[in-house]
C-alpha positions in Angstrom: 0.0 0.0 0.0 1.1 3.5 -0.7 -0.3 6.2 1.5 -0.5 9.4 -0.4 -1.9 12.8 0.4 -3.1 15.2 -2.3 -5.9 17.8 -2.4 -9.3 17.9 -4.0 -12.9 18.9 -3.3 -14.8 16.7 -5.6 -17.0 15.0 -2.9 -19.0 18.0 -1.9 -22.5 17.0 -3.1 -22.6 13.3 -2.5 -24.3 13.1 0.9 -25.6 15.1 3.8 -23.1 15.5 6.6 -23.9 12.9 9.3 -20.8 13.2 11.5 -20.0 9.6 10.7 -17.1 8.3 8.6 -18.7 7.5 5.2 -18.3 4.0 3.7 -16.3 3.7 0.5 -18.2 3.9 -2.7 -17.1 3.0 -6.2 -20.0 4.6 -8.0 -18.3 7.8 -9.1 -14.9 9.3 -9.9 -13.8 12.7 -8.5 -14.2 14.3 -12.0 -17.7 13.0 -12.4 -18.8 14.3 -9.0 -17.4 17.7 -9.6 -18.9 18.0 -13.1 -22.2 16.9 -11.7 -22.4 20.0 -9.4 -21.3 22.4 -12.1 -17.6 22.8 -11.5 -14.7 22.4 -13.9 -11.8 20.2 -12.8 -8.6 22.1 -12.5 -5.6 20.1 -13.9 -3.3 20.0 -12.1 -4.7 21.1 -8.7 -2.9 24.2 -7.3 -3.2 27.0 -4.8 -2.8 29.7 -7.5 -6.2 30.1 -9.1 -8.3 31.5 -6.2 -11.6 33.4 -6.6 -11.2 36.8 -8.3 -8.1 35.8 -10.3 -8.1 36.8 -14.0 -7.1 33.8 -16.1 -6.9 32.3 -19.6 -7.6 28.8 -20.7 -4.5 27.0 -21.9 -4.6 24.6 -24.8 -3.2 21.4 -23.2 -3.2 18.1 -25.0 -5.0 15.3 -23.3 -7.5 17.2 -21.2 -10.8 15.3 -20.9 -14.3 16.9 -21.0 -14.9 18.8 -17.8 -11.2 19.6 -17.2 -9.3 22.8 -17.7 -5.7 24.1 -17.5 -5.4 27.7 -16.6 -2.8 30.5 -16.9 -2.7 33.9 -15.1 -3.5 37.1 -17.0 -2.5 39.3 -14.1 -0.5 38.5 -11.0 -1.5 39.8 -7.6 1.1 42.5 -8.0 -1.2 44.2 -10.6 -4.6 43.1 -9.1 -6.3 44.4 -6.0 -8.3 41.8 -4.0 -10.8 42.7 -1.3 -10.2 41.2 2.2 -13.7 39.7 2.1 -13.0 36.3 0.6 -15.6 33.9 2.0 -14.1 30.7 3.3 -16.8 28.2 4.4 -16.8 24.5 5.3 -18.5 22.6 2.5 -21.2 21.5 5.1 -22.5 25.1 4.8 -23.8 23.9 1.4 -25.6 21.0 2.9 -22.9 18.7 1.6 -20.7 16.1 3.1 -17.4 17.3 4.5 -15.8 13.9 4.0 -16.3 11.1 1.5 -14.5 7.9 0.9 -14.7 5.8 -2.2 -12.7 3.3 -4.3 -11.8 3.3 -8.0 -10.8 0.2 -9.9 -10.9 -1.4 -13.3 -11.6 0.9 -16.3 -12.4 3.9 -14.0 -8.7 4.1 -13.2 -8.1 5.9 -16.5 -10.0 8.9 -15.1 -7.2 9.4 -12.6 -4.7 10.0 -15.3 -3.4 6.4 -15.4 -2.7 5.1 -18.9 -0.8 1.8 -19.3 0.2 2.1 -15.7 -3.4 1.2 -14.7 -2.5 -2.5 -15.4 -0.3 -2.5 -12.3 -3.1 -1.2 -10.0 -5.8 -3.2 -8.3 -7.6 -0.2 -6.9 -7.2 3.3 -5.5 -9.0 4.2 -2.3 -9.6 7.9 -1.8 -10.9 10.1 1.0 -11.7 13.8 0.8 -11.3 15.8 4.0 -11.4 19.5 5.0 -13.3 20.5 1.9 -14.0 24.2 1.8 -15.8 26.6 -0.5 -14.0 29.8 -1.4 -15.8 32.7 -3.1 -16.4 36.4 -3.3 -19.7 38.3 -3.5 -20.7 39.5 -7.0 -20.0 43.0 -5.9 -16.5 42.2 -4.9 -15.9 40.3 -8.2 -17.0 43.4 -10.1 -14.8 45.6 -8.0 -11.7 43.5 -8.8 -12.2 44.0 -12.5 -13.0 47.7 -12.2 -9.9 48.4 -10.1 -7.3 46.9 -12.6 -4.2 49.0 -13.1 -3.2 50.1 -16.6 -0.8 47.2 -17.2 -3.3 44.5 -16.2 -6.2 46.2 -17.8 -4.4 46.3 -21.2 -3.6 42.5 -20.9 -7.2 41.8 -19.9 -8.6 43.7 -22.8 -6.3 42.1 -25.3 -7.3 38.6 -24.2 -11.0 39.6 -24.0 -10.8 40.5 -27.7 -9.4 37.0 -28.3 -12.3 35.4 -26.4 -10.0 34.0 -23.8 -10.3 36.1 -20.6 -12.0 34.7 -17.6 -12.5 35.3 -13.9 -12.5 32.7 -11.2 -15.9 32.9 -9.4 -15.6 30.1 -6.9 -13.1 27.4 -5.9 -13.3 24.1 -4.1 -10.4 23.4 -1.8 -9.6 20.2 0.2 -7.2 17.6 1.3 -7.3 14.2 -0.4 -5.7 11.1 1.0 -5.4 8.0 -1.2 -4.1 4.5 -0.9 -2.9 2.5 -3.9 -3.2 -1.3 -3.9 -1.0 -2.9 -6.5 -1.3 -6.3 -8.1 1.2 -8.7 -6.7 3.4 -8.8 -9.8 3.8 -5.1 -10.2 7.4 -4.1 -10.6 9.2 -1.3 -8.8 9.3 0.7 -12.0 5.6 0.3 -12.6 4.9 1.4 -9.0 7.0 4.5 -9.4 5.2 5.4 -12.7 1.8 5.1 -11.0 3.0 7.3 -8.1 4.2 9.9 -10.5 1.0 9.9 -12.6 -1.3 10.1 -9.6 0.8 13.0 -8.1 0.5 14.9 -11.3 -3.2 14.3 -11.6 -4.3 14.6 -7.9 -1.7 17.0 -6.6 0.9 16.6 -3.9 4.7 16.7 -3.6 6.6 13.4 -3.1 8.0 13.0 0.3 9.6 9.7 -0.3 9.4 6.7 -2.6 6.5 5.5 -0.5 4.4 8.7 0.0 3.1 11.9 -1.5 1.7 14.8 0.5 -0.2 18.0 -0.3 -2.9 19.9 1.4 -5.2 22.8 0.7 -5.1 22.6 -3.1 -7.8 23.9 -5.3 -9.4 21.1 -7.2 -12.3 22.6 -9.0 -13.3 26.1 -10.2 -16.2 28.0 -11.6 -15.3 30.5 -14.3 -17.1 33.3 -16.0 -16.1 34.8 -19.4 -15.0 38.5 -19.4 -17.9 40.8 -19.9 -20.4 38.3 -18.6 -19.6 37.7 -15.0 -23.1 37.7 -13.6 -22.8 33.9 -13.0 -20.7 30.9 -13.8 -20.3 29.6 -17.3 -21.2 25.9 -17.8 -18.4 23.5 -16.8 -16.2 22.7 -19.8 -17.4 19.7 -21.6 -20.9 19.8 -20.0 
């Protein structure tokens, strides 16, 4: 078993919070859960793309429907963010704060495993400390209106290209996961699996046996420039 820690928030709408440790479920993958509640999966997870950030969508080969890779249009040096970012436990949405489930067989491909999936029997995941980060609509408007000349010029240029967006909301969490390998899996195959899962689910390798990462943003809601009254549909929806 490899015990690895990453970050995600994909289990927010699976069940009401009961205070009990949930039993594992193999019915859904993290991506499917997130898409089902209207969020686009951020690949890879990161701490960078928080609510209010002005971003562009990157053309990255291999992204599946419902996934997005982002780049910054303006850094915090050129953007003013109100101190009123709302940080709420996911239970405030009536959703479970923790969820455990198992992924095996063909569903392993959804975790970014290609040929490496042959070495894996199953991956057990648990989402913890899931949080919802967002600003009020008024604050989001204020961020765009307060852009300095340098950022405003960049924002306008990419708006004209149809590739300027603002992050409305983000899901942040810790994700722990265990990998059960088939008995004949080689050390090389195990290392390849570890690397693929780290790239897809987040985390920094602490040793050959573990990966750790906490508080990463796993899913985002975006709005296109000039139409930020609400989130755009999740990519691929």
